[in-house]
N, CA, C and O atoms as CSV, one atom per row, in Angstrom:
chain,resi,resn,atom,element,x,y,z
A,1,GLY,N,N,87.791,1.843,210.668
A,1,GLY,CA,C,87.263,1.067,209.601
A,1,GLY,C,C,88.205,1.056,208.402
A,1,GLY,O,O,89.226,1.742,208.368
A,2,LYS,N,N,87.826,0.269,207.451
A,2,LYS,CA,C,88.605,0.152,206.228
A,2,LYS,C,C,88.253,1.273,205.265
A,2,LYS,O,O,87.082,1.608,205.085
A,3,LEU,N,N,89.269,1.845,204.655
A,3,LEU,CA,C,89.039,2.869,203.641
A,3,LEU,C,C,88.775,2.249,202.272
A,3,LEU,O,O,87.992,2.765,201.475
A,4,ILE,N,N,89.441,1.141,202.025
A,4,ILE,CA,C,89.308,0.504,200.720
A,4,ILE,C,C,88.817,-0.921,200.922
A,4,ILE,O,O,89.417,-1.701,201.661
A,5,GLY,N,N,87.733,-1.242,200.263
A,5,GLY,CA,C,87.205,-2.598,200.338
A,5,GLY,C,C,87.949,-3.504,199.377
A,5,GLY,O,O,88.866,-3.064,198.684
A,6,PRO,N,N,87.562,-4.755,199.333
A,6,PRO,CA,C,88.216,-5.670,198.399
A,6,PRO,C,C,87.977,-5.219,196.957
A,6,PRO,O,O,86.872,-4.832,196.576
A,7,GLY,N,N,89.034,-5.282,196.190
A,7,GLY,CA,C,88.931,-4.884,194.789
A,7,GLY,C,C,88.379,-6.008,193.937
A,7,GLY,O,O,88.091,-7.097,194.434
A,8,PRO,N,N,88.236,-5.740,192.670
A,8,PRO,CA,C,87.746,-6.788,191.773
A,8,PRO,C,C,88.763,-7.926,191.681
A,8,PRO,O,O,89.960,-7.736,191.894
A,9,SER,N,N,88.265,-9.076,191.366
A,9,SER,CA,C,89.154,-10.245,191.267
A,9,SER,C,C,90.059,-10.111,190.045
A,9,SER,O,O,89.815,-9.313,189.141
A,10,ARG,N,N,91.104,-10.919,190.056
A,10,ARG,CA,C,92.044,-10.947,188.932
A,10,ARG,C,C,91.300,-11.309,187.640
A,10,ARG,O,O,91.563,-10.744,186.578
A,11,ARG,N,N,90.373,-12.254,187.752
A,11,ARG,CA,C,89.601,-12.676,186.579
A,11,ARG,C,C,88.762,-11.521,186.030
A,11,ARG,O,O,88.691,-11.331,184.816
A,12,GLU,N,N,88.129,-10.751,186.912
A,12,GLU,CA,C,87.313,-9.609,186.463
A,12,GLU,C,C,88.168,-8.561,185.753
A,12,GLU,O,O,87.760,-8.000,184.737
A,13,ILE,N,N,89.342,-8.309,186.290
A,13,ILE,CA,C,90.215,-7.288,185.705
A,13,ILE,C,C,90.767,-7.736,184.361
A,13,ILE,O,O,90.846,-6.944,183.421
A,14,LEU,N,N,91.148,-9.002,184.269
A,14,LEU,CA,C,91.815,-9.488,183.059
A,14,LEU,C,C,90.878,-10.128,182.038
A,14,LEU,O,O,91.339,-10.627,181.011
A,15,ASP,N,N,89.594,-10.121,182.298
A,15,ASP,CA,C,88.646,-10.712,181.355
A,15,ASP,C,C,88.508,-9.800,180.141
A,15,ASP,O,O,87.835,-8.771,180.204
A,16,ARG,N,N,89.135,-10.171,179.059
A,16,ARG,CA,C,89.166,-9.348,177.849
A,16,ARG,C,C,87.775,-9.136,177.266
A,16,ARG,O,O,87.463,-8.071,176.734
A,17,HIS,N,N,86.945,-10.172,177.378
A,17,HIS,CA,C,85.607,-10.047,176.796
A,17,HIS,C,C,84.809,-8.959,177.517
A,17,HIS,O,O,84.205,-8.097,176.879
A,18,GLU,N,N,84.813,-9.005,178.843
A,18,GLU,CA,C,84.052,-8.022,179.616
A,18,GLU,C,C,84.665,-6.622,179.527
A,18,GLU,O,O,83.943,-5.631,179.424
A,19,GLN,N,N,85.984,-6.547,179.565
A,19,GLN,CA,C,86.657,-5.251,179.615
A,19,GLN,C,C,86.787,-4.582,178.244
A,19,GLN,O,O,86.922,-3.361,178.164
A,20,HIS,N,N,86.750,-5.357,177.184
A,20,HIS,CA,C,86.999,-4.747,175.876
A,20,HIS,C,C,86.038,-5.211,174.784
A,20,HIS,O,O,85.374,-4.390,174.151
A,21,THR,N,N,85.962,-6.517,174.564
A,21,THR,CA,C,85.250,-7.043,173.403
A,21,THR,C,C,83.787,-6.623,173.382
A,21,THR,O,O,83.261,-6.280,172.323
A,22,LYS,N,N,83.123,-6.643,174.530
A,22,LYS,CA,C,81.706,-6.288,174.579
A,22,LYS,C,C,81.445,-4.837,174.169
A,22,LYS,O,O,80.383,-4.523,173.632
A,23,ILE,N,N,82.410,-3.961,174.420
A,23,ILE,CA,C,82.174,-2.538,174.136
A,23,ILE,C,C,82.844,-2.062,172.851
A,23,ILE,O,O,82.615,-0.934,172.416
A,24,CYS,N,N,83.665,-2.905,172.246
A,24,CYS,CA,C,84.366,-2.517,171.015
A,24,CYS,C,C,83.661,-3.166,169.818
A,24,CYS,O,O,83.676,-4.390,169.684
A,25,PRO,N,N,83.044,-2.357,168.948
A,25,PRO,CA,C,82.315,-2.936,167.816
A,25,PRO,C,C,83.203,-3.756,166.874
A,25,PRO,O,O,82.765,-4.774,166.340
A,26,ASP,N,N,84.430,-3.320,166.673
A,26,ASP,CA,C,85.319,-4.070,165.777
A,26,ASP,C,C,85.656,-5.443,166.350
A,26,ASP,O,O,85.644,-6.443,165.632
A,27,SER,N,N,85.952,-5.484,167.630
A,27,SER,CA,C,86.269,-6.762,168.264
A,27,SER,C,C,85.049,-7.676,168.311
A,27,SER,O,O,85.148,-8.870,168.030
A,28,SER,N,N,83.911,-7.114,168.664
A,28,SER,CA,C,82.678,-7.903,168.689
A,28,SER,C,C,82.376,-8.480,167.311
A,28,SER,O,O,81.982,-9.639,167.184
A,29,ASP,N,N,82.565,-7.662,166.287
A,29,ASP,CA,C,82.320,-8.106,164.917
A,29,ASP,C,C,83.271,-9.243,164.533
A,29,ASP,O,O,82.855,-10.216,163.904
A,30,LEU,N,N,84.526,-9.121,164.906
A,30,LEU,CA,C,85.498,-10.165,164.590
A,30,LEU,C,C,85.154,-11.473,165.301
A,30,LEU,O,O,85.263,-12.547,164.709
A,31,VAL,N,N,84.742,-11.388,166.559
A,31,VAL,CA,C,84.356,-12.592,167.297
A,31,VAL,C,C,83.136,-13.240,166.633
A,31,VAL,O,O,83.079,-14.463,166.509
A,32,GLU,N,N,82.171,-12.436,166.211
A,32,GLU,CA,C,80.998,-12.970,165.519
A,32,GLU,C,C,81.391,-13.628,164.199
A,32,GLU,O,O,80.863,-14.682,163.844
A,33,ARG,N,N,82.316,-13.008,163.477
A,33,ARG,CA,C,82.776,-13.605,162.220
A,33,ARG,C,C,83.506,-14.921,162.473
A,33,ARG,O,O,83.353,-15.876,161.712
A,34,CYS,N,N,84.289,-14.967,163.531
A,34,CYS,CA,C,84.958,-16.224,163.883
A,34,CYS,C,C,83.928,-17.305,164.187
A,34,CYS,O,O,84.088,-18.454,163.774
A,35,ASP,N,N,82.868,-16.938,164.911
A,35,ASP,CA,C,81.795,-17.899,165.195
A,35,ASP,C,C,81.177,-18.420,163.902
A,35,ASP,O,O,80.947,-19.620,163.759
A,36,ARG,N,N,80.910,-17.516,162.962
A,36,ARG,CA,C,80.317,-17.926,161.678
A,36,ARG,C,C,81.252,-18.844,160.906
A,36,ARG,O,O,80.812,-19.851,160.350
A,37,VAL,N,N,82.545,-18.506,160.866
A,37,VAL,CA,C,83.514,-19.348,160.150
A,37,VAL,C,C,83.581,-20.726,160.802
A,37,VAL,O,O,83.633,-21.740,160.106
A,38,MET,N,N,83.580,-20.767,162.128
A,38,MET,CA,C,83.635,-22.052,162.826
A,38,MET,C,C,82.403,-22.893,162.514
A,38,MET,O,O,82.524,-24.086,162.236
A,39,LYS,N,N,81.223,-22.287,162.556
A,39,LYS,CA,C,79.986,-23.028,162.267
A,39,LYS,C,C,79.962,-23.506,160.824
A,39,LYS,O,O,79.609,-24.654,160.552
A,40,ARG,N,N,80.339,-22.626,159.895
A,40,ARG,CA,C,80.286,-22.996,158.475
A,40,ARG,C,C,81.334,-24.035,158.124
A,40,ARG,O,O,81.059,-24.935,157.330
A,41,SER,N,N,82.523,-23.937,158.689
A,41,SER,CA,C,83.550,-24.932,158.376
A,41,SER,C,C,83.147,-26.294,158.936
A,41,SER,O,O,83.400,-27.324,158.311
A,42,ARG,N,N,82.527,-26.300,160.099
A,42,ARG,CA,C,82.025,-27.563,160.665
A,42,ARG,C,C,80.915,-28.129,159.778
A,42,ARG,O,O,80.876,-29.333,159.522
A,43,LEU,N,N,80.018,-27.267,159.311
A,43,LEU,CA,C,78.928,-27.697,158.434
A,43,LEU,C,C,79.468,-28.275,157.126
A,43,LEU,O,O,78.989,-29.308,156.659
A,44,VAL,N,N,80.456,-27.614,156.539
A,44,VAL,CA,C,81.060,-28.108,155.302
A,44,VAL,C,C,81.671,-29.479,155.530
A,44,VAL,O,O,81.485,-30.383,154.714
A,45,ALA,N,N,82.392,-29.646,156.622
A,45,ALA,CA,C,83.037,-30.931,156.908
A,45,ALA,C,C,81.998,-32.029,157.096
A,45,ALA,O,O,82.135,-33.117,156.538
A,46,VAL,N,N,80.962,-31.749,157.876
A,46,VAL,CA,C,79.919,-32.753,158.114
A,46,VAL,C,C,79.198,-33.086,156.811
A,46,VAL,O,O,78.961,-34.258,156.519
A,47,ALA,N,N,78.848,-32.068,156.027
A,47,ALA,CA,C,78.152,-32.305,154.758
A,47,ALA,C,C,79.023,-33.119,153.802
A,47,ALA,O,O,78.530,-34.008,153.108
A,48,LEU,N,N,80.301,-32.815,153.771
A,48,LEU,CA,C,81.208,-33.537,152.884
A,48,LEU,C,C,81.338,-35.002,153.296
A,48,LEU,O,O,81.317,-35.893,152.447
A,49,VAL,N,N,81.471,-35.248,154.593
A,49,VAL,CA,C,81.576,-36.627,155.076
A,49,VAL,C,C,80.278,-37.380,154.804
A,49,VAL,O,O,80.309,-38.528,154.359
A,50,LEU,N,N,79.139,-36.746,155.067
A,50,LEU,CA,C,77.858,-37.396,154.784
A,50,LEU,C,C,77.707,-37.686,153.294
A,50,LEU,O,O,77.249,-38.762,152.909
A,51,ALA,N,N,78.092,-36.731,152.462
A,51,ALA,CA,C,78.011,-36.955,151.016
A,51,ALA,C,C,78.897,-38.114,150.610
A,51,ALA,O,O,78.522,-38.934,149.772
A,52,ARG,N,N,80.067,-38.177,151.205
A,52,ARG,CA,C,80.984,-39.279,150.882
A,52,ARG,C,C,80.383,-40.615,151.313
A,52,ARG,O,O,80.494,-41.611,150.597
A,53,LEU,N,N,79.753,-40.634,152.475
A,53,LEU,CA,C,79.145,-41.873,152.955
A,53,LEU,C,C,77.942,-42.276,152.104
A,53,LEU,O,O,77.783,-43.449,151.767
A,54,LEU,N,N,77.101,-41.310,151.759
A,54,LEU,CA,C,75.874,-41.608,151.018
A,54,LEU,C,C,76.106,-41.835,149.534
A,54,LEU,O,O,75.508,-42.726,148.930
A,55,LEU,N,N,76.966,-41.032,148.961
A,55,LEU,CA,C,77.165,-41.098,147.516
A,55,LEU,C,C,78.371,-41.922,147.135
A,55,LEU,O,O,78.442,-42.485,146.042
A,56,GLY,N,N,79.309,-41.985,148.042
A,56,GLY,CA,C,80.532,-42.720,147.769
A,56,GLY,C,C,81.464,-41.909,146.890
A,56,GLY,O,O,81.036,-41.040,146.130
A,57,GLY,N,N,82.707,-42.204,147.007
A,57,GLY,CA,C,83.704,-41.527,146.190
A,57,GLY,C,C,84.119,-42.416,145.045
A,57,GLY,O,O,85.255,-42.341,144.577
A,58,GLY,N,N,83.245,-43.226,144.605
A,58,GLY,CA,C,83.559,-44.207,143.582
A,58,GLY,C,C,83.027,-45.537,144.074
A,58,GLY,O,O,82.009,-45.574,144.764
A,59,ALA,N,N,83.691,-46.623,143.737
A,59,ALA,CA,C,83.234,-47.942,144.153
A,59,ALA,C,C,83.264,-48.055,145.670
A,59,ALA,O,O,84.168,-47.537,146.326
A,60,GLY,N,N,82.277,-48.732,146.213
A,60,GLY,CA,C,82.270,-48.992,147.646
A,60,GLY,C,C,81.486,-47.975,148.458
A,60,GLY,O,O,81.443,-48.090,149.682
A,61,GLY,N,N,80.872,-46.996,147.835
A,61,GLY,CA,C,80.096,-46.022,148.584
A,61,GLY,C,C,78.825,-46.639,149.124
A,61,GLY,O,O,78.335,-47.634,148.590
A,62,VAL,N,N,78.294,-46.057,150.172
A,62,VAL,CA,C,77.074,-46.569,150.785
A,62,VAL,C,C,75.933,-46.567,149.786
A,62,VAL,O,O,75.117,-47.489,149.781
A,63,ALA,N,N,75.860,-45.545,148.935
A,63,ALA,CA,C,74.770,-45.460,147.972
A,63,ALA,C,C,74.800,-46.642,147.013
A,63,ALA,O,O,73.747,-47.149,146.625
A,64,LYS,N,N,75.963,-47.077,146.634
A,64,LYS,CA,C,76.063,-48.190,145.694
A,64,LYS,C,C,75.795,-49.519,146.388
A,64,LYS,O,O,75.383,-50.487,145.749
A,65,GLU,N,N,76.032,-49.563,147.707
A,65,GLU,CA,C,75.837,-50.803,148.441
A,65,GLU,C,C,74.496,-50.808,149.178
A,65,GLU,O,O,74.211,-51.735,149.936
A,66,ALA,N,N,73.683,-49.794,148.963
A,66,ALA,CA,C,72.467,-49.642,149.746
A,66,ALA,C,C,71.454,-50.740,149.474
A,66,ALA,O,O,70.470,-50.868,150.203
A,67,GLY,N,N,71.671,-51.498,148.481
A,67,GLY,CA,C,70.737,-52.577,148.191
A,67,GLY,C,C,69.854,-52.230,147.016
A,67,GLY,O,O,70.214,-51.391,146.190
A,68,GLY,N,N,68.747,-52.844,146.936
A,68,GLY,CA,C,67.808,-52.842,145.828
A,68,GLY,C,C,67.678,-51.596,144.988
A,68,GLY,O,O,68.265,-50.555,145.284
A,69,PRO,N,N,66.903,-51.723,143.941
A,69,PRO,CA,C,66.711,-50.640,142.983
A,69,PRO,C,C,66.007,-49.431,143.599
A,69,PRO,O,O,66.193,-48.308,143.132
A,70,LEU,N,N,65.209,-49.646,144.631
A,70,LEU,CA,C,64.498,-48.529,145.252
A,70,LEU,C,C,65.483,-47.533,145.855
A,70,LEU,O,O,65.361,-46.329,145.629
A,71,ALA,N,N,66.456,-48.021,146.618
A,71,ALA,CA,C,67.454,-47.132,147.223
A,71,ALA,C,C,68.237,-46.398,146.148
A,71,ALA,O,O,68.456,-45.190,146.248
A,72,LYS,N,N,68.658,-47.119,145.127
A,72,LYS,CA,C,69.402,-46.485,144.052
A,72,LYS,C,C,68.537,-45.470,143.316
A,72,LYS,O,O,69.011,-44.393,142.954
A,73,GLY,N,N,67.280,-45.808,143.098
A,73,GLY,CA,C,66.364,-44.893,142.405
A,73,GLY,C,C,66.124,-43.618,143.185
A,73,GLY,O,O,66.096,-42.528,142.615
A,74,ILE,N,N,65.953,-43.756,144.490
A,74,ILE,CA,C,65.734,-42.567,145.342
A,74,ILE,C,C,66.952,-41.666,145.310
A,74,ILE,O,O,66.832,-40.449,145.172
A,75,ILE,N,N,68.125,-42.266,145.438
A,75,ILE,CA,C,69.353,-41.471,145.430
A,75,ILE,C,C,69.520,-40.779,144.085
A,75,ILE,O,O,69.842,-39.592,144.030
A,76,GLN,N,N,69.303,-41.510,143.010
A,76,GLN,CA,C,69.453,-40.913,141.680
A,76,GLN,C,C,68.425,-39.811,141.463
A,76,GLN,O,O,68.735,-38.772,140.879
A,77,TRP,N,N,67.207,-40.037,141.930
A,77,TRP,CA,C,66.156,-39.039,141.734
A,77,TRP,C,C,66.422,-37.776,142.540
A,77,TRP,O,O,66.261,-36.670,142.023
A,78,THR,N,N,66.827,-37.922,143.802
A,78,THR,CA,C,67.004,-36.748,144.662
A,78,THR,C,C,68.295,-36.001,144.396
A,78,THR,O,O,68.348,-34.780,144.543
A,79,VAL,N,N,69.307,-36.701,144.016
A,79,VAL,CA,C,70.601,-36.061,143.869
A,79,VAL,C,C,70.985,-35.838,142.409
A,79,VAL,O,O,71.554,-34.799,142.075
A,80,GLY,N,N,70.687,-36.783,141.548
A,80,GLY,CA,C,70.871,-36.645,140.113
A,80,GLY,C,C,72.268,-36.270,139.667
A,80,GLY,O,O,73.267,-36.836,140.111
A,81,LEU,N,N,72.301,-35.302,138.781
A,81,LEU,CA,C,73.566,-34.877,138.189
A,81,LEU,C,C,74.541,-34.298,139.206
A,81,LEU,O,O,75.754,-34.439,139.048
A,82,ALA,N,N,74.034,-33.656,140.236
A,82,ALA,CA,C,74.920,-33.089,141.259
A,82,ALA,C,C,75.725,-34.187,141.949
A,82,ALA,O,O,76.902,-33.997,142.253
A,83,ALA,N,N,75.100,-35.318,142.192
A,83,ALA,CA,C,75.811,-36.430,142.823
A,83,ALA,C,C,76.916,-36.942,141.912
A,83,ALA,O,O,78.029,-37.213,142.363
A,84,ASP,N,N,76.604,-37.072,140.636
A,84,ASP,CA,C,77.623,-37.539,139.703
A,84,ASP,C,C,78.778,-36.550,139.626
A,84,ASP,O,O,79.943,-36.947,139.619
A,85,ALA,N,N,78.457,-35.276,139.570
A,85,ALA,CA,C,79.511,-34.253,139.529
A,85,ALA,C,C,80.335,-34.281,140.815
A,85,ALA,O,O,81.559,-34.155,140.780
A,86,ALA,N,N,79.657,-34.446,141.941
A,86,ALA,CA,C,80.373,-34.501,143.223
A,86,ALA,C,C,81.284,-35.713,143.269
A,86,ALA,O,O,82.423,-35.617,143.727
A,87,ARG,N,N,80.793,-36.858,142.796
A,87,ARG,CA,C,81.622,-38.068,142.784
A,87,ARG,C,C,82.861,-37.875,141.930
A,87,ARG,O,O,83.934,-38.385,142.251
A,88,ARG,N,N,82.707,-37.133,140.839
A,88,ARG,CA,C,83.844,-36.924,139.941
A,88,ARG,C,C,84.773,-35.832,140.432
A,88,ARG,O,O,85.906,-35.747,139.959
A,89,SER,N,N,84.339,-34.992,141.362
A,89,SER,CA,C,85.189,-33.870,141.779
A,89,SER,C,C,85.519,-33.932,143.267
A,89,SER,O,O,86.525,-34.531,143.645
A,90,VAL,N,N,84.695,-33.326,144.116
A,90,VAL,CA,C,85.062,-33.141,145.528
A,90,VAL,C,C,85.075,-34.420,146.346
A,90,VAL,O,O,85.687,-34.445,147.414
A,91,LEU,N,N,84.426,-35.480,145.892
A,91,LEU,CA,C,84.412,-36.712,146.675
A,91,LEU,C,C,85.552,-37.664,146.321
A,91,LEU,O,O,85.699,-38.717,146.940
A,92,ARG,N,N,86.343,-37.301,145.343
A,92,ARG,CA,C,87.549,-38.087,145.069
A,92,ARG,C,C,88.494,-37.909,146.254
A,92,ARG,O,O,88.424,-36.886,146.936
A,93,PRO,N,N,89.368,-38.865,146.516
A,93,PRO,CA,C,90.213,-38.804,147.727
A,93,PRO,C,C,91.018,-37.519,147.877
A,93,PRO,O,O,91.035,-36.941,148.964
A,94,GLY,N,N,91.680,-37.055,146.832
A,94,GLY,CA,C,92.512,-35.849,146.949
A,94,GLY,C,C,91.728,-34.614,147.349
A,94,GLY,O,O,92.025,-34.004,148.377
A,95,PRO,N,N,90.717,-34.224,146.549
A,95,PRO,CA,C,89.924,-33.050,146.921
A,95,PRO,C,C,89.181,-33.224,148.242
A,95,PRO,O,O,89.042,-32.270,149.009
A,96,PHE,N,N,88.707,-34.432,148.508
A,96,PHE,CA,C,87.982,-34.705,149.750
A,96,PHE,C,C,88.860,-34.392,150.960
A,96,PHE,O,O,88.438,-33.681,151.872
A,97,VAL,N,N,90.064,-34.918,150.965
A,97,VAL,CA,C,90.997,-34.688,152.080
A,97,VAL,C,C,91.398,-33.216,152.142
A,97,VAL,O,O,91.494,-32.644,153.228
A,98,ALA,N,N,91.634,-32.603,150.983
A,98,ALA,CA,C,92.042,-31.193,150.961
A,98,ALA,C,C,90.944,-30.289,151.528
A,98,ALA,O,O,91.230,-29.363,152.287
A,99,ILE,N,N,89.703,-30.557,151.163
A,99,ILE,CA,C,88.594,-29.733,151.665
A,99,ILE,C,C,88.407,-29.951,153.163
A,99,ILE,O,O,88.184,-28.997,153.909
A,100,LEU,N,N,88.498,-31.206,153.604
A,100,LEU,CA,C,88.390,-31.465,155.043
A,100,LEU,C,C,89.519,-30.776,155.810
A,100,LEU,O,O,89.289,-30.207,156.877
A,101,ALA,N,N,90.732,-30.828,155.270
A,101,ALA,CA,C,91.867,-30.182,155.929
A,101,ALA,C,C,91.679,-28.664,155.974
A,101,ALA,O,O,91.978,-28.026,156.983
A,102,ALA,N,N,91.184,-28.093,154.877
A,102,ALA,CA,C,90.941,-26.639,154.848
A,102,ALA,C,C,89.862,-26.255,155.858
A,102,ALA,O,O,89.990,-25.245,156.550
A,103,ALA,N,N,88.798,-27.058,155.946
A,103,ALA,CA,C,87.734,-26.780,156.914
A,103,ALA,C,C,88.270,-26.863,158.338
A,103,ALA,O,O,87.940,-26.031,159.183
A,104,ALA,N,N,89.101,-27.871,158.599
A,104,ALA,CA,C,89.684,-28.018,159.939
A,104,ALA,C,C,90.620,-26.853,160.256
A,104,ALA,O,O,90.629,-26.352,161.380
A,105,ALA,N,N,91.405,-26.423,159.273
A,105,ALA,CA,C,92.330,-25.299,159.488
A,105,ALA,C,C,91.554,-24.006,159.735
A,105,ALA,O,O,91.922,-23.218,160.606
A,106,LEU,N,N,90.495,-23.787,158.980
A,106,LEU,CA,C,89.670,-22.595,159.196
A,106,LEU,C,C,89.034,-22.611,160.580
A,106,LEU,O,O,89.002,-21.591,161.269
A,107,TYR,N,N,88.535,-23.761,160.975
A,107,TYR,CA,C,87.922,-23.876,162.298
A,107,TYR,C,C,88.947,-23.589,163.391
A,107,TYR,O,O,88.690,-22.809,164.308
A,108,ARG,N,N,90.098,-24.221,163.284
A,108,ARG,CA,C,91.142,-24.043,164.305
A,108,ARG,C,C,91.646,-22.605,164.355
A,108,ARG,O,O,91.800,-22.032,165.433
A,109,GLY,N,N,91.901,-22.026,163.182
A,109,GLY,CA,C,92.374,-20.645,163.133
A,109,GLY,C,C,91.373,-19.682,163.738
A,109,GLY,O,O,91.746,-18.794,164.506
A,110,SER,N,N,90.101,-19.851,163.398
A,110,SER,CA,C,89.057,-18.990,163.958
A,110,SER,C,C,88.937,-19.176,165.459
A,110,SER,O,O,88.719,-18.216,166.198
A,111,SER,N,N,89.079,-20.410,165.904
A,111,SER,CA,C,89.016,-20.693,167.335
A,111,SER,C,C,90.151,-20.001,168.088
A,111,SER,O,O,89.943,-19.445,169.166
A,112,LEU,N,N,91.348,-20.041,167.510
A,112,LEU,CA,C,92.494,-19.390,168.155
A,112,LEU,C,C,92.334,-17.875,168.186
A,112,LEU,O,O,92.669,-17.235,169.182
A,113,ILE,N,N,91.829,-17.307,167.108
A,113,ILE,CA,C,91.596,-15.851,167.082
A,113,ILE,C,C,90.538,-15.480,168.106
A,113,ILE,O,O,90.716,-14.532,168.872
A,114,LYS,N,N,89.444,-16.217,168.125
A,114,LYS,CA,C,88.349,-15.917,169.055
A,114,LYS,C,C,88.823,-16.012,170.504
A,114,LYS,O,O,88.409,-15.218,171.349
A,115,ARG,N,N,89.690,-16.980,170.790
A,115,ARG,CA,C,90.194,-17.169,172.151
A,115,ARG,C,C,90.926,-15.934,172.663
A,115,ARG,O,O,90.936,-15.670,173.865
A,116,GLU,N,N,91.531,-15.187,171.767
A,116,GLU,CA,C,92.274,-13.990,172.171
A,116,GLU,C,C,91.365,-12.902,172.742
A,116,GLU,O,O,91.851,-11.975,173.390
A,117,PHE,N,N,90.071,-12.999,172.514
A,117,PHE,CA,C,89.139,-11.979,172.973
A,117,PHE,C,C,88.406,-12.378,174.249
A,117,PHE,O,O,87.428,-11.739,174.638
A,118,HIS,N,N,88.880,-13.431,174.891
A,118,HIS,CA,C,88.277,-13.910,176.134
A,118,HIS,C,C,89.364,-14.097,177.188
A,118,HIS,O,O,90.553,-14.060,176.873
A,119,PHE,N,N,88.959,-14.294,178.425
A,119,PHE,CA,C,89.883,-14.558,179.518
A,119,PHE,C,C,90.576,-15.879,179.245
A,119,PHE,O,O,89.920,-16.874,178.940
A,120,LYS,N,N,91.896,-15.898,179.353
A,120,LYS,CA,C,92.646,-17.070,178.936
A,120,LYS,C,C,93.345,-17.809,180.065
A,120,LYS,O,O,93.554,-19.016,179.953
A,121,THR,N,N,93.708,-17.146,181.131
A,121,THR,CA,C,94.578,-17.764,182.124
A,121,THR,C,C,93.848,-17.963,183.437
A,121,THR,O,O,93.475,-16.990,184.092
A,122,ASP,N,N,93.641,-19.203,183.829
A,122,ASP,CA,C,93.013,-19.472,185.112
A,122,ASP,C,C,94.078,-19.422,186.219
A,122,ASP,O,O,95.266,-19.267,185.933
A,123,GLU,N,N,93.655,-19.552,187.462
A,123,GLU,CA,C,94.574,-19.421,188.597
A,123,GLU,C,C,95.696,-20.450,188.562
A,123,GLU,O,O,96.852,-20.113,188.821
A,124,GLY,N,N,95.374,-21.686,188.249
A,124,GLY,CA,C,96.395,-22.730,188.214
A,124,GLY,C,C,97.481,-22.425,187.195
A,124,GLY,O,O,98.670,-22.564,187.480
A,125,ARG,N,N,97.076,-22.020,186.038
A,125,ARG,CA,C,98.054,-21.690,184.996
A,125,ARG,C,C,98.852,-20.454,185.386
A,125,ARG,O,O,100.056,-20.386,185.138
A,126,HIS,N,N,98.189,-19.481,185.993
A,126,HIS,CA,C,98.869,-18.264,186.440
A,126,HIS,C,C,99.958,-18.608,187.459
A,126,HIS,O,O,101.085,-18.127,187.350
A,127,ARG,N,N,99.623,-19.437,188.444
A,127,ARG,CA,C,100.613,-19.823,189.460
A,127,ARG,C,C,101.783,-20.566,188.832
A,127,ARG,O,O,102.937,-20.348,189.202
A,128,HIS,N,N,101.483,-21.436,187.889
A,128,HIS,CA,C,102.538,-22.175,187.187
A,128,HIS,C,C,103.458,-21.205,186.448
A,128,HIS,O,O,104.679,-21.354,186.495
A,129,ASP,N,N,102.888,-20.224,185.772
A,129,ASP,CA,C,103.687,-19.241,185.040
A,129,ASP,C,C,104.521,-18.378,185.978
A,129,ASP,O,O,105.669,-18.058,185.673
A,130,VAL,N,N,103.949,-18.001,187.119
A,130,VAL,CA,C,104.673,-17.162,188.074
A,130,VAL,C,C,105.867,-17.915,188.641
A,130,VAL,O,O,106.917,-17.317,188.876
A,131,LYS,N,N,105.725,-19.211,188.863
A,131,LYS,CA,C,106.843,-20.013,189.378
A,131,LYS,C,C,108.015,-20.032,188.396
A,131,LYS,O,O,109.167,-20.189,188.800
A,132,ALA,N,N,107.723,-19.874,187.131
A,132,ALA,CA,C,108.779,-19.904,186.114
A,132,ALA,C,C,109.569,-18.593,186.058
A,132,ALA,O,O,110.625,-18.528,185.429
A,133,ILE,N,N,109.056,-17.557,186.715
A,133,ILE,CA,C,109.757,-16.270,186.722
A,133,ILE,C,C,110.912,-16.341,187.709
A,133,ILE,O,O,110.803,-16.966,188.764
A,134,SER,N,N,111.981,-15.719,187.372
A,134,SER,CA,C,113.181,-15.745,188.191
A,134,SER,C,C,112.924,-15.200,189.601
A,134,SER,O,O,112.057,-14.347,189.792
A,135,ASP,N,N,113.680,-15.696,190.583
A,135,ASP,CA,C,113.565,-15.240,191.972
A,135,ASP,C,C,114.245,-13.892,192.189
A,135,ASP,O,O,114.182,-13.361,193.298
A,136,MET,N,N,114.870,-13.339,191.210
A,136,MET,CA,C,115.648,-12.115,191.397
A,136,MET,C,C,114.778,-10.900,191.691
A,136,MET,O,O,115.278,-9.898,192.201
A,137,TRP,N,N,113.525,-10.967,191.389
A,137,TRP,CA,C,112.669,-9.801,191.600
A,137,TRP,C,C,112.199,-9.760,193.047
A,137,TRP,O,O,111.723,-10.764,193.577
A,138,ALA,N,N,112.330,-8.619,193.676
A,138,ALA,CA,C,112.026,-8.481,195.097
A,138,ALA,C,C,110.540,-8.673,195.415
A,138,ALA,O,O,110.194,-9.131,196.504
A,139,ASP,N,N,109.672,-8.328,194.480
A,139,ASP,CA,C,108.236,-8.406,194.769
A,139,ASP,C,C,107.673,-9.811,194.612
A,139,ASP,O,O,106.483,-10.021,194.843
A,140,LEU,N,N,108.482,-10.756,194.232
A,140,LEU,CA,C,107.983,-12.120,194.108
A,140,LEU,C,C,108.458,-12.895,195.296
A,140,LEU,O,O,108.161,-14.083,195.416
């Protein structure tokens, strides 16, 4: 009979999340923080775009083109001074683009960090990488 059965798969051995992240409080905490940053940066971007669409960044905003006095009255009543302040500050083109870019950079950076704590290389990519290794090694 066989003395040694089949071992764990390459994926099981190299899965960083299962082998390390789940049992390491610091790594787990960092992954959770990355998740929070990703969710919040997405929320900021969506809220900013919606505010820009509803309030407008000056002339041509949806709020100004919404039609009759009722729409304008509702917007003014619900948003008030905050809308005016937003129009004068973060909804202007420069700050608007800068905040969206910062949110996108935070999301991307957090995503890249989080990826380091999970299994990254599937079989196809592994085979492709192995082919790039020189033939000089006897075990290949």
